[in-house]
C-alpha positions, 0 to 999 in steps of 0.5 A: 933633453927631448920632449915627452911626445918625441921620446914616446914616438921614438920608443914606439918606433923602436918597439915596432922595428924590434918586432915586439908583437903588436897588440900584446901587453908587455906584462903578458910577454915572457922576456926570456923567450924573446930575442935579446933586442926585442926584450931590450926594447921592451925594457927600455920603453918601460924604464922610460915610462916610470922615469917619466912618471917620477920626473913629472912629480917634481916641481918645475919652475915656470918659465916667464913667457916673452912677448905673445906670439900666436903661432908659438903659443898654439904650438906650446899649448898643443905640446902641453896637451899631448904631454898630459895625455901621454902622462895619463896613459903612462900612469894608468899602465904604471903597475904593468911597467913595474911588473915588466921591470921586476920580470927583467931583473930575473933575466940572467942572460946578456941583452943586446940593443940596436945600433945604427948598423943593425938598424941599417941592416933591417932597413936594407932587408926588412923581410929577413927573419933569421939573419944577424939582427935576430941572433944573440950577437946583434947590436951592442952587448949589455951585460945582465948586471949592467941592465939589472943595475939600471933597472934597480935604480929606476924601480927604486925611484918609482917605489920611493915616489909611491911610498909616501904613505906606505912603509912597505913600499919604502922598504922595497925602494930601499932594497932596490937602491941598496942592490943598485949600490952593490952593482955600481961598486961591483961594476965600477961607476965608469961603466958605459952602459948605465948612468947612475947619479951616485950623489942622488943614489946616496941621498935616496939610500939615506932617506930610505934608511931614515924612513924605514927602520935602519937600526941594524944598518951600521953604515946608516948609523954612522952619520950624526943625522941618523943617530939624532933621528934614532935618538928622537924616535926611541926617546934616548935623549941622554945620547942626543945631548952627548951628540950635541956636546961632541958636535960643539967641537967638530961643528959638523951639524948646520945651525938650522938643523940644530934649531929644528931639533930644539923646536921639535923637543919644545913641541914635545915638551909642550904636549905634556912630557915634563921630563923633556924640560931638562933635555930642552935646556941642555940642547939649548945650552949646547946650541947657545955655546955653539952660536957664541963661538961662531959669533952669533947672537944669544938665542932668546930661548936661552935668555928665557930659560936663564930667568930663574937659573939654579946650581945644576943649570950653571954646572951644566953650562960650565961643563958645555963651555969647558968641553966646547973650547980647547984652550991650548989650541983655541985662537985668541978670537975664540977665547975673547968670545967665550970670555965675553959670554961668561962675563955678560952671564955674570952681569945678568945674574942676581944670585951672587952664589951663582955668580961666584960659581962662574967666576971661581971656575977654572975656565973663567980664571984662565979666560979673564985676567985679574984686572978684568975680574976685579972690574967685573966685581966693581960693576956688580957692586955698582949695579944697584945702590940699594942692595948691599952686595956681598962678594963672598958666596952665601951657602944655600942652607943659610936662611938670612932674613932680608932687610927692608931696603932689599925688599923695596929694591926687589919690589921696585925692580919688579915694578919696572919689569911688570906690564900686568896692571893687577901686579903693578897695583899690588906692588905699589900697595906693598911699597906704600905699606913699607914707606910713605916718604917715596914717590914711586912714579920716579923709580925709573927715568924711562917712565915718561908722560907728556907734560900736558897730562903730567900736570893733571896727574901729579895734581892727584892728592892721594899718593898711591893713586897718583903713582898708579895712574902715572905708571899705568899711563907711562907703561901704556904709552911705552908699549904703544911706542914699541907696538906692543898693542895688547899690553898697551890696551890692558894698561890703558883699560885699567887706567880708564877704570881707575880715573873714571871714579874720580876725574872726568878730565882724566877719563876723557884723556884716557878715552882719547889715548885709547882712540889713538891706540885703536888707530895704531892697532888697525893700521898695523893689523887689518889696515896693513892688508887693505881692510877698511876700518870698522864704521865705529872707529871712523865715528869715534875719530870724527867724534874726537875732532868735533869734541868741545869739552872745555879744559881737557888736555889734548895732545896734538899728535892725536888730531894729527893721526885722526886727520891722517887716518881719514885721508888714508881711508878716503873719507874725503866727503866728510873732510870736505863737506861735513867737518865743522867750520870752527874746527877748520879755523882752529885746528891746522891739521884739519884745515890741511886735511880738508884742503888735501881732500878737496883737491884730490876730489877735484883732480879729474875735473876741469882746471877752472874748478880747482879753487881748493888747489890754489888755496892749498898752494897758498897754505904750503907756500906760507909754511915754506916762507921765511921771515926776514929781519935786519940786524946791525953787526958790530962793524955797523953794517946791516946784515939780512937774517933768514929765520928758517922756521916761519911762524906765518904759516898754519904750522912749521915745515917740520910739522907738515913733513911729519904729518905727510909721513903718516899718509899712505893713500897714493893719490894724496901722496902724489898730490902733495908731492906734485905741489912741492915739485912745482914749488921747487920748479918755480924758482927762475934760476933753476935749470933742471926741472923735476917732472911730476904727475898732476903738476899742471893744477898748481899756479905757475908763479909766486908774488914774493919769490924771495920769501920762499926758502927754496933750500928747505923746499928741495930738502922736503922734496927729497924726503917726501920722495924717499918716504913715498917710495917706502910706501910703494917702491914700484910707482913709476912716477915717483921713481921718475921724480927720484931720478930727476932729483939725482939728475939735478944734483949731478948724480948721473949713475943714480939718476940712470938707476931710477930712470931704468927702474921706472921703465922696468916696473911698468913694462914687466922688466922691459918685456912690454913696451914702456908707456910713452908718458913714462919715457917722454922725450925729456926723460930720454934726453936726460938719460942721454945726458947721463950716459954722455957725462959718464963717457958711455958714448955708444949708449948715447947713440942707441938712446938717440933712436928712442926719441920721437925724432932720431937725434942724428947730430948727438948720435954721430958726435957721440960715436966720434968719441974714442974714449968710451967707457961702455962696451962699444961694439958689443952694443951694435946689435941693439941699433936698429936705425940703418943710418946710424949703422952706416955711419958706424961702418964709415967711421970704422973704415976711416979709422982702419978698425976692420973688426969693428967695421965687420960687426957693424956690417953684420948688424946692418945685414939683419934681414929684419932691418931691410927698409923694404920690410912692412912697417910692422916688421920694422917696428917689431925689430926696433921693439926687440932691440929696445927691450934687449938694450934696456935689459942690458942697461938695467943689469949694468945699473941695478 
């Protein structure tokens, strides 16, 4: 555990006192001619040298530094530089150190190492030349084999480190480690004079056996890992499949290792080895059955390989299933998993002959009861009403011509699955050639086109064109919804090319949808990493908003996304100054976007210039207002009905919330969030106000307080904060709002969690001071109340110190409580206010609690809390205790 510079100094002292000839290179000295203690000192030094080189090559996790202290930092820097200089020298002399140790292995005599007694003798009689310390009996005896065992291990480690590109050096390492293994076995692992980590040695031996040719080594071949490696190296894939099959019973190979072997096989197959396709399939099947028995989901590779199954594949699958489960000893759960797998496999197959192969297999019959098998057949009959399912197997050599209904069914199935525009067009041409009575856009009830477009598309007279346009658009919208933007673009481009020939109206519709697709693509790709959109895309967004083509069906979501896009990329100048006035008056999203952009622009300015903030406030208040109606009930009395969704505003509250959830720009989100927080706080009967940034820019009152639906406002605030924290979970102002909400709803533990999280994110987990605008007196008082209501009274007393003026009254009252649910006296080390500590001492003395009184006295006795200390020392003591207390609280509530 000593540092490199200290060890270097000590070992050099040992060399000096052991009479190593000064100025002589160790590699030039004949160890056999030296006294035993001198030879041992040289061996010790050179062993340490190569061990230090090996140790320095390992990755080291950097320790996170605490608060900067100049003297400590300079000492650490000096030690680091000294260590680097020593390492540089050791690495330059590494070859010499290795030669010295190789020479040490040739020594067949026992060696001696200095002890405290021999060193004392040397100190008393430094001039003694031929005394006891120079004889062969001086110090502690180290046998030749013990020394060789340790030296072999150290040499093996340096060779292993150097052999990354040299097989011969790895071979050298292997020999040294195997020799170490023999010596450990011979001398016993409990020897006092060498320390070998046998697990690490075994790892080194296995690694060397894999990196060097180890086919002749029976012990290495015994492990499944080395067997698999050997099979992969030699291309013996038949044995590889056998190993995987056998392991399906023992389950000794980890899932990750199995998957990595399969990935390597796929990589080799992709490089052009066709014969590997079958091996890939077999290993994939073994892995899948193993996953099934362990309750894992079926691998996607297996699903891809079974898109076109054949008799051989089914045969092998059934063989693997049969060999992987012992029905006599298997638990009911294992049987249930295997039965479900085989049943789902049947339901996924179209070829009834293959289904019959599985359902007639012995394993299937044993696993599924008669009624389960009957239910499965019924399910398969109902799977497609157009295909006449035959329960008897059809042998492969019968060539039975398919009926027209089967062909139509198969083509419709392909039509549903295909996302290739050319293939979709080809299938529709074939279908229309078979029958002119069907409307093929109705084949799947999953194909949905907005009503505003549907009326135009279904008005196309040519049925083939109508089907093609409808299906291309529906599939494109679906791909867009599942974020498959590549296929969506192909489908929309094909649709645009088609409608350009005959419908200017549909052409503009497709251009609009492609604009929306490009916005989604940018936001999910380059935009997610902060890259600004190209100027061409911004121009197209502006062009869409300013478009004045008559009779074009428009989807409101496109305008909504366009405005959100401009706000997210800070196009505030355009929204504020350049957007046409008629557009603001007719499009509610543009109006909202303009007010938000203008308010964000004016935020740094004086309060008098915030006219737009007032306008935005009025618009949002109107959206959150409710219309009241009187209704006479059956009993003749008049009741007041509140309509939650007001039509007085420019949009519904749900639409506003949906729009805000498309915003990502922090300033815009903070602005709209602070508006809703202010609106939430306006109500006169609310006790627990919520704090927020920029809250002062909004009006302080509303003329008609009864018209606002404050319940809806409270729900909106909660939803907005939750959404904002998904955008940035480390925004301390948003975290404080979330905490205030929990505080207002009496969820004190959750409130403390978020108050502490807010402090942690802006202070490097309390290693720095929490800014005073985050932990205001109001926040601290709320934390105090939370702790008090959770019966953590000692925490209350400590938090009372955090206030600008220490609240002794609350602290003393809290300490008087005897049913505290926190750690009580273990928290005393976090108290820095001597008055509170003195009160604690008095309280424990009064109650006769001697142990706790002693802890309090010990806390007072800390020299850094002495009132005579300079102010900086007292502040540093307080800051250190604040940090440790808040970190302890965080561990408690996170």
